[in-house]
N, C-alpha and C positions, 0 to 999 in steps of 0.2 A: 291647843294640837293635842294628837293622841301619841303618848311615848312608842308605842309598836309602830305607826308612823315615821316618824322620826328616824326610828332605827335603820329602816328600810332604805331611807333615803339616803342614810350615813353608807350602807352597804355598795349601794349603787355606785357612790360617788368612788368611794375606796377602790373598787373593781373597775372602773374605769380609769383610773389614776395608774392602776398597775399593768392594764394591758390585756388582751383575750389570753387566753391559753392555748400553745401550738397545736397544731393539727397533726393527727400521725399520717404516715407515709402511705400512698395509693401507689399499688402496682397496676402499669397500663400495659405492660406487655411480660406474657409470661414465658420462662424458658422452655424450648421445645424439644421433645425426647429423640433420638435418631436410632437407627441400626446401621452398623459399621463393621468395616474388616479390623482384623489386626494392623496396628501401626498408623491407622488412620486418625487423623487431627479431628478431635471434639471441639466444638465451640458450643458452649450454652451461656444465651444473652437474656439478663431481665432489663426491663424498662420501667423506672418507679419515678413517681411525683412527690414533692415534699421538699423541706428546708432540712441543711445539715444530716444528708443520708449518709449511713454506713450499711456494710453487706457483708455477709456472713454466708458462704457455701456448706452445704452438707451434703454427704453422701450415706443414704440409709440412715440418716438420722444422725451421723456424727459430724463435728466441725470439721472443715478441712483447712488446717493451718495455713495461714497466707493467703487464702483465698477470700479476698475483702474487697473486690471491686464487681462492678456490674456484669462483666464477662469471665467465664470459666473457660479454661482452654488446656485440654490434656489429650495424651496420646493413648489410642485404644489398645486394649490387651486382653488375651483369652485367660488371663487371670483374673479377670474379674468380666465374665460373660456376659452379667445382668446386674445392673445397680440402679438405684432411684436416687436422683439428685433434686435437691430444692436450697432453696435462697431465702435469708431471713433479712429483710430492709428494716431497720432502725433509725429513729431519728427522736430529739426530745418529746415529740406527742406522742411516741409510742411505737411498735413493731407488727410487721407483718410478714407472713411466709407464702412465698410463691406454693403454685401448683407443683406436683411434683413431676420430672420430667425423666423417662426411663431410657438409658442407653443400653442397647443392646451388642453386642461383640459375637459373630461368626466368623468360622473359617471362608477363606476367599474360593470361588470356585474356580474351575479349570475344564477345559475341554481338549480332547485328542484329536489329531488330524491324521489320516493313514492314508499315504499318497501310495498309489499302483500305478506302473507304466501301462498295464494293459487289465483289464478281467478275464481275457480268453488269450492263452497263449501257445504256443506250440509245445507238445509233449517233450522232456526233455532239456527243455531252456531252462534258464534260472530266472526270477523274478526278485528283483529288488525292492525291498520293503523300507519304506520311510516313515517312522510316526514321531510326530512330536505332540509336546503338551504346551498349551498357553502358557503356563506357570512356568515354561523352562525345565521343570524337572524332567527328568531320565523318563521312557516310557517303556514297558516291558510287551514285547510281541510273542505270543506261543502259539504252536500250533494246536488248533481245536480237533480237527478230523480230517481223512483224507490220507492217502497214501503218498507222503512227501517227507523232505528234510527240510530244517531251517536252521541253518548253518549262520549263527549273528544276523544280520538281517537279509542274507541270500534263500529263497525257499525255491526247492527244485523237488521237481516229481516226472514221472515216466507216465502218466496221464490220469484222468480224473479230476473230480472236484475236490479242491482242498479249502480249509476254512481256517482262518485265522483272526486270534483276537488280540488287540491292545489295550494296557490297563494303564493306569497311574492311581498308587494307592493314597497320594497326598502326603503332607506334612503336618506339622504345628499351624501353620499359616494358611495352606490350602487344601480343601476338601477333596476326598475321593473323586476321581472324574468317572462319569459314565462310560463304561468299554465301548470298543467300537470295533466290529466284527465284519469281515469280507470273505467272499468266496472266490476263489481264482479257479478258471477251468482250465486244465492242460489238455490241450486238443491232438488225439492221437492222426497222424496221417496228411498234416499242413503241408501247401508248396505256396514259396516265396512268389510274388507277383513278379512279372517281367511284361514290358511295354513290348506289343508286337508291332504296331504302328507308332511311329516316334516321329517328333515333331524336326523342321527342317526351316531355316531363318528364310523371311519372307521380306518384299518390300513393296507393298501394296501402294495406290495411289488414294491420295484423301478422297473423303467424301463417298468410299467405295466400302463394301462389307468383306471382311475375312474371317473365315471360319478355320479356327484351329481343331484338328482332330485327333484322337489317340485312342487305342485300342491297347488291353491289357490281361493276361491269364493268370489263375493263381488260385490256391485252395485256402482259406474261405475266398471267396469272391473279394477282390480288393477295392477300396475305396477309392476314388478320386479326389483331387484338390489341384484347382489352377490358382498361380500366381505370377506375378509382375514385379520383378525387379527384388524380388526375395519377399515380398508382401503377400500373403494370402488374399486371394480376391474371395470376397464374401458371397455366399450361394453358389459360386462355380465349381459344382462337385459332379458334374455330368461326361460325359465322354468327349463332349465338343464345347470348345468356347467361341461363341458367335462375338464380333466386334463390329457395329454397325456405324455407319457415318464417320468413318476414321478422321480422325486428326492428328496433326503433329503432336498432341499431347498424349497418344496412344502407342507413341514408339517406346519399347522398352525391351527386355531380356525376359521374355515368357518361359513359363514351366510348368508341367504336368507331373505330380507324385502320386504314384498308386501304392497303397498300404493295406497290408493285412497283417495276422499276428504272426505270421513267419517271416516279415520284412517289407521292403518297400523299393521302388525303383522308381528313376527320375528323368525326364529327357527334357531339355530347352531349347529356345531357337529365339534369334533375335528377329524382333519385328520394326522393320525402319518404315514410317510414313512417309511416302513422296510427295511433296506437295510446292507448286509455285510461290515464291516470296510472298509474304504478308507481313506488313508493318505492324507490330503492337505496339510502338511508342514513336513518332516522327521529332524531329527537333523542334523545341519551343523557341518562339520568339523573342529577342532581347533589345535592351537599350542600354547600352555602356558608355561612358567616358572613353575617349579616345587614350590609350595607354594601357588600357585594364585588358586581363586576359579572357577572352570568349572561349566558353567550351559548349559544343552540340554533341547530342549523342542521339542514337535511336537506337532500337532493339527490333528486330527482323527475324521471322520464322520462316522455314522452308528447308528441304530438302531434294537435293545436293544443298550443302550449306551455300547461300548465295554469295557471289561476289557484290562489293559495296564500290560504288563510286560519287563522292561528293562532288556536289555542283555550286558554283554562285551565277545569279541571274543566268542559269540554263547552260553555262561554261565549265565543263569539267576541269576539276582544281588537280593537277597534276600531284601522284604521291599519295592523295586523300583516299584512301581505300580501307579505313579501319571504320569501327560503330562511332568512334567518337573524333571530332574535328577541333583541334585547339588553334586559335589565332593569338599569337604573341609578338607583340603586343598590337591589340587592335588600333587601325587606321581609319581615317574616312574614307581610304581606298577601298576599305574592306566592306563597308556598308554594302546590303543587297540582299534578295532572297536567296537563301540558302535550301537545298533539298539533296536527296539521296536516292540514287537509283541501285535496286538490288535486281541481280539476276541469276537465275541458274536454267539449267537444261529444260525446266516446265515453263518457265516464264520470266516476265520482267514486272517488277512494282516501282512505282516512284512515291517516295513520301510526301507528305504534305510540306509545303514550302514553310520556313521559318524566316522573318525578317529581321535581320541585324541592323540596328539604327545605332549610329556612332555620332556621340555629341563630342563636337571638337572644341577642347579648351584653347584659347586664344592667350597666349603669353606676350603677342608683337607688341613693342613700343619702346619708348624710352624710361628708364628708371631713375629718377634725381635722387641721391642720396649722398652719404658721407661715409669714409670710413672712418673705424674705431679711433683714429689718431685725430679727427678733426677736420680733414680736408675734404672738399666736394668731390663728387666723382658721378660719372652716369653710366648705366648699364644700358645697351642698347640689345634689344632681341630681334631679329630680323624674322623676315617671313618663312625663311627656310628652316628656322629651328636654330639656327648659329647665334651666336652672340658674341657681344665686346663689351669690354669692362674698362674704361678709360677713368684713372685716377691718380693725383699727385701723392706722393707719400708725404707724413708729416716733416721730414727732415728739409724738403724743399728742392734736394738736390738728386731725388729719385721718383719714379713715377712706375705706374703700372698700366701698361699698354695689354692687355689680353684680347686678341682678337678673333681666337678661334674656339672660344667655349661652343659647349652644345646643349640646347635645353631640348630636353626628351617629353613625351607627350604629356608626362602627368606633372611636368614643372620643375623636374631636377636639373640643376645647372651642375657641370663640370668643365673644366678646363685647365691645361698647362701653360705656365710662361715662364718669362724671366723678368725681372725688373730692368728699367732703363735708369744705368748708372755706372759709374766708373767699373765698378765690381758687380756684374750683374749676379742677382739671388734667384736661384728656380722655385718656382712656388706651385701649388695646386690650389684650385679655387672651386670649392664645393657649395652648392646651397638650394635653394627653393624659390620657388614663384607661385603666389597664391592670385587665380584669376580673379576671383570675386572682391578681392580687397585691394589687390594691387601692389600688394606687397613685395618685396624683392629682399633676402637674405642670404649673403654668401660669407664663406670664411676662408681667408687666406693664411692656413695655420704656419706656415713657413713664415711669414712675415708678422705673425700677429696681430694681425687685422681683421677688421669684419666688416662688411660694407653693407648698408642698412637704407633702403630706398622704397620708394612711393612712384608706382606709373603716372606718367603726367597725362592728364586727359584734356584734350581743349577741342574747342568745337572748329577754331580756325588755325589750323597749323600752320607753321611759316613754309614757304616754299622751299626754303633752304635746308630744312631739316635734313639731319643723315649724318654720316660719319665720311669724313675727308680724308686722305693722304697727303701729308704735306712735304715737301722738300724745300731747302736752303739752296736757292737758284746759283748754280756758278760753284756750289761746295762739293766735296766728293761724299761726305758723311752727314751733312746736317738733313733732320729729316723729324718729324713727328705726324701728329695728328689733330683733327679739330672734330669735335663732335657738337653738331648743332640740334637740339631739342625741340620736339613741334611748339613749345613755348616761346621759342626765340632764346632761350638761355642757349649759353655756348661755353666749351673748355676746349682749350688748347694746351697739348703736352707736347713739346719738343726735347729732341736730345741731340748733342753734338759730340757723342760718343764718351767723354767723360762724366757731365753731367747733364740732368734734365731740368727741364723750366717749364712752368706752365702759369697759366691765366684764365681767369674766370670773367664772364659779363653777358650782357644780352644785346641783341642785333638791334640797332639803330633803325628808323624808318627808311634809311637809303638801303637797307641789309648789309649794313658795315658792323664789324666788331672793333670798337677802339677799348683796349686794356692795358694795364700795366702788368706784367709777369711777377712773379714771388722773386724772381732774382731781376727785378728794375727794368725788365727790355719794354719798351712801349710798341705794341703791336697795331697795327690798321690794316683791316683785312677786309676785302669786299666779295661776296659770295652772288654768282648769278650764274645760272643755267648748269648748275652741276660742277662747275668751276669754284675755286676760289684764290685770289691773287692780293697780295698788299706787303707793307714794308714790316720791316722790325729794324728799330734803333737799341742797342743794347745799353746798359746803363754806361758802359766806357765809352760810348758815342759812335760805335761801329755801326754800319747800316748793311741792310741787304734786303732780299726779295722773297719772300716766301709765297708758294705758289703751289697747287695740289687740283684733287678733282675728287667727288664724291664716289663713293665705292663702286656704283653701278656703271662708272666710265673707267674704271681703272683697268689696264690690259690693253687698252686700245692704244697706249703710245708706241711708238714703234718706228723703226728705221724704214723708209717708203721708197727713197731716192739716192742714190749713192754715185757719184762722179768723181772722177780723177783725170786732172791734167798734168801729163808728162812727156817726155822725150822716147822716142824710139830711135833706136839705131840698127845699122843692118848685123844681124845675129844677135839683137839685144832687144826683144820685143817688149812691150809694155804689159805687164803680167797682173793681172786682179784677180783674186780669191774672193769667194763670197761662201756663205752658209745661209741654207734655209731652214725654218723648221715650222712645226705644226703637224696636223695629222692628215693634211689633203694636199696634193700638188699644188704649186704656187705658181703661177702665170709670171713670166719675167720678161721683161724688154729690155733688149742689150744693144747699145750702141757704141761705134765706135767713130767719132766725129773729126774729120781733118778739114776738108773744103769747109764743111758747114761754118766752123771757127775763124777761117780766113777770110772770110767775107763781112761787109756791115751785117748787125751792128758790133760784134766781135772785134772782127780786123786783128786776128792775132798774126805776127808777121812768124815765117817758117813752119806753117801747118803742113802736116802730113797730106800729101796730093791725094793719095790713093790707098787708104787704110784696108787691112783684111780684118777680118774678126773668126777665132773660133773658140767654140765652147768645149769643154773637157769634163770628165767626172774621173778624178783620179788621172789615171793614163788613157781613158776611153773616150775618143772623139766623138762628142754627141752631135755637133753641127757646125757650119762653116758660113762666112758670107763676105763676097768682095763686091762692092755695090748695091745697096737696100734696095735698089728698084728690080733689080734682075733675081728670081724669076719674077716677071710682071705680077703672077697670079699672086702673090705674097705682100705686095706692095700697099693694098689698100688694108691689109690687116695691120701691118705694121705703122700705117698712117693712123689708123685709127686708136691703137695702142698708145701712139704718142698724145693724141689727143686727150684719152681716158687719164693719162696721167700727167697731164701739163708740160709734157716737154716739149721743145720749140720745135719746129717743123723742119724737116729737110728738104733743101731743093729738089724737085725733080729731076731726074736722070744725073743726080752727084754721085761722086765715087765714095762717098762716106759708106759705110757697112751696118748693117742691123740685124738683128735675129729676135725671134718671137720663140718662148719656149715654157713647156709646161714643167717644171721639175719638181720631184719629190723631195722631201726633208733631204739632206745632205749638204757635202760640200764640192765646191765646184770652181772652176778655174776658166777665166777667159784671156786669151792671149792676142794681142793687137799689133800687128806687124806691118811691113810695108815700104821699109826703108828709113830714112833719117828725117824728122819733122816732129813737132808737138801735135799732140792728139788728145783729145778728149774722149775717156771711157767713160759711158754711163750706164747704170743698172737700176730699173724700175720696176716696182711691185705693181700688176695691173689687177686691179680687182676685180672677181668674178661677181656676177650677178647672185645676190643674195649672201655675199660673203660677210662674216661677223669681222668687224673691225679687230685686229691683232690675231687673228685665229691661224693666218698663215703670214709669215714675215721673215725678213732678214735678220739673222742673229749677229752676223758679222760679214765684215769687207777688210780686204788689204789691197795694197799695190806698190810693186818694187820695181824702180827704174832710177835713171841718174838725176841727180840734182846737179845744176850748176850754177855760177852766180846770175845768169840770164834767165836761167829755168828752174825754178822753184818745185817743187812736189805739190801741186795741190789737191785737195782731197773734199769735193763735198758732199753733204749729205743733209736730208730733209727728215724732221720727225713731225710725226702726225700724231693727232689724239688730243687729250684735254690736258693731263696731267705732267708733269715733267718726267723725262725718261733719263737715267742715268747711263751715262756714256763712258767708256773707258777709250783712250786715243792714244797710241803711241809711234813715236817715230824711232825706228830702228837704225842704227848703222854701226857702230862696233859693236854689237854682238851678234851680227850678221858675219864680220871677219872671223868670227873664232868656230870652233869645233861646236856642234857637227854640222855647221852651215858652211863653213870656210868659204864666203863670197869674196873675192878679190876687189880691191878698189872702193872699199865702203866709204862715206861720208863719215869722218871722224869724230864730229860732235856736231849732229842735227840739232837744232832749234824747232819749236813747233809752238805755233802760234793759234790761236783759235778765235775765229771772228763770226759775227752774226751781222751780215751787212757788212757796213766798212767798221762796227763798233769791235773793238778788240775783248772780246771776253775773257781768256784766261791764257798764259805763257807759261812754257817751261823750259829751262836747259839744265840737261840733268837731273834725270826724275828723282833719284835719291835726296836731293834736296828738297825736294817740296815737303812741306809740313803733312801732308797728308800721304807720306811716301809710303806709310803701312797699310792703308787703306788702299793704294794702288797696288801693292804686292798680293794683299789679298784677293782684289777682284780680278788680277790677272789669273788666280789660281782658280777661282771658280769659275772663268768662262775657258780653261783649259788653254789659255796662252802660254807661251813658252815663256819660262823664266830668263829678266834682265838680270845682269850682273850685280853685283852688290853696290858697285860704285861705278858702274859703267856709264858714260855720257852720252846714252841713251836716254830722248827725253819723253815725258808721258804726263797725260793729264786724266783725272777722274772728276767727271763733272755731272750735277743735274742740269739739264738744258730743256726748257720751255718748248713747245713745241714751235717749229719754223725752220728756217733753212740756215745751216752752218758751213763753213769753210775753214779747213784746218790745211795750214801753210808750213811745209816743211823745206827749212834751207840750210845753209853752212851759217858760223858765227859771222856777224857783221864785221868789217872792217880786217878782216883774215885775209891771206892771199887767195887767190884762185884754186891752189891745190887741196887746200883745206876745206871751200866752200864747194868742192866737186867730191861726187862719189855716189855709189848705189846707197839708194835708204828704202824702207820697208815702211810705210805708213798703214795701221791698222785701225779697225774702229769697231767697237764691241758693243751691243745691248750689256748692260749689267743690271743684275736684279735690285731693286732697291733695299 
């Protein structure tokens, strides 16, 4: 091998081991020059390729200290009006210099604006010159030629052409502006314009053409300009302004202004386009949930301004005469077609109808749930939007029986009540119902309780479902409520005044509830035809009867028949007082029966042979009768009324007395006289056709007569309806003898016995000794009966009585002497609210 070839190979190997030499930089983007103004920012930029680059900018060949990046940025200055810039780019492979970039700095240009109000003006007048430079530098205005004077910016002349010039010399930043020169002609002999034909107000009809005309004099001849509502009408520069095919939009304040160099004149007129009503916007159809607010609105054009009237289904809505109709809240009854009638002197228009669809949310039903204290409860929402909440409290001796809550159309619940317990606590219940989920949430803040429940849904609700009012028969204050849910669940809450008790359960196949209360009482209640009746046995072994009726039947219980058997004496008639209530007059049958009770089947000895009957309202005699068959024309009606009320028939031609009267609500007195004897006074309510049960009723009745050992005072009465009626019965003797009555010979110590048939229901001797005397006192005050002495020997009973016939017997104490068993006594019977 040759030595030279070996040396070459070694060189190649060494070169490969050391690597290739680095490449010099390459400039791919040259800096670009610029022409700028003072204080402008100049930015020069270079783009180079290569590794490990460094930069050095130069000006006029001299390095610029610290300028070692690809960008050079500086503020332009007239101190350097022209300069050459380049950049040297270096790396280990070498360096390269950019092409030169020239930067030229010159003064900023400016312009002058010279504003003149007019180029032709009247001789002797002044023209105010306004000159400004775009630079903001002050402008100098000089008089070039013409007979004139220039004081500040005010130019005046007595006539001829005057030339003025505006100049601005510039400064270090701005170059001098080109001068602006203007010629103003001051005219001798000018006359300010005057409108000889002026405008007047117009009220044209729509769809017609209105021409407004004006005429003016002046030197030079004035120019015309028409405007409307202060805005010039483009192209309206003639002596006439024509408005074709008028619409309401053409209404406005029109003006014509005439102008020349000597002045101007203006005339104005109101143009009011008259048109029949036209609806530009009709009400829009809406579908809303019940309870939401609904707003309908219209827009109507026309002049005179139209009067509006909203209608629903073609019927005018009173008071709704504005452009907007608001319905708050929307109810199902509000659904229908709504439109508006617009009327003015030129015509009438009716808007397109808008249909309002109201979707009614249904919250009705029974919600089963619990109070936060853990006890079960029920919320009943009725179809009329009212609600009742029934739930015992966790104490076991108190309960909530809220019957008067309301549910609005959005499902908001609100009601106020008081707990049933020894010391009632007032509370307010508020909450919401969810129609879709069936959820109920109520807060009883004062009780620190929350009711949470869910609506019961069943395809086969029990017939007995509903809310019932209960009463402990024979008691003065024992009452309660039972709620039967559609699925047969039942809750009973009772109150005896001092404490409440409750029981829950489910109706069995015989529609009976058999349950034990929280207080240990055993209940056995049967439900049928809207009534509930059954037994209760307390933990102590006491028994009683609970009875009541579903809400729909409440209020029908009432006193329908009242009768009194007593003694009349010469000068001492049997007096029966009674009161009626209700919005309408009540038909009443009154009878005084003497001969009728003396014959079979009654066979009463000493019956009054020929009673007479008189009816009074206060001191005014309303009617009287002696012998019921006279006059004969009235006998048939009396017999028919007796049949309708179930009264026993009077014998034809008997000397008994009877009256049939229609009596408005008020207080009345019936007197039975005719000598000495025993007589039966009867009072019957005669139902009218279509009369709702309980709508016209007897509210109380009373009788005063002599009681003797062989002649007790007997008062009979009948209660109709389904639910028990609470009745106050009093036998008054001693209190009659005191002021203000001062009745002589009163029965000193009356005793009161109440019977149903032959069964003694309750008895009393000395009312203040009754365990429920406080309730008797409260009931007497509620029905406005006079107060009995705190420890008088009068007798009284306050009882819940089931529908049926009852007899109250007033007598003296047994085993007492005749004097003690004889005397005047008053028996009273009152309806009392539950």
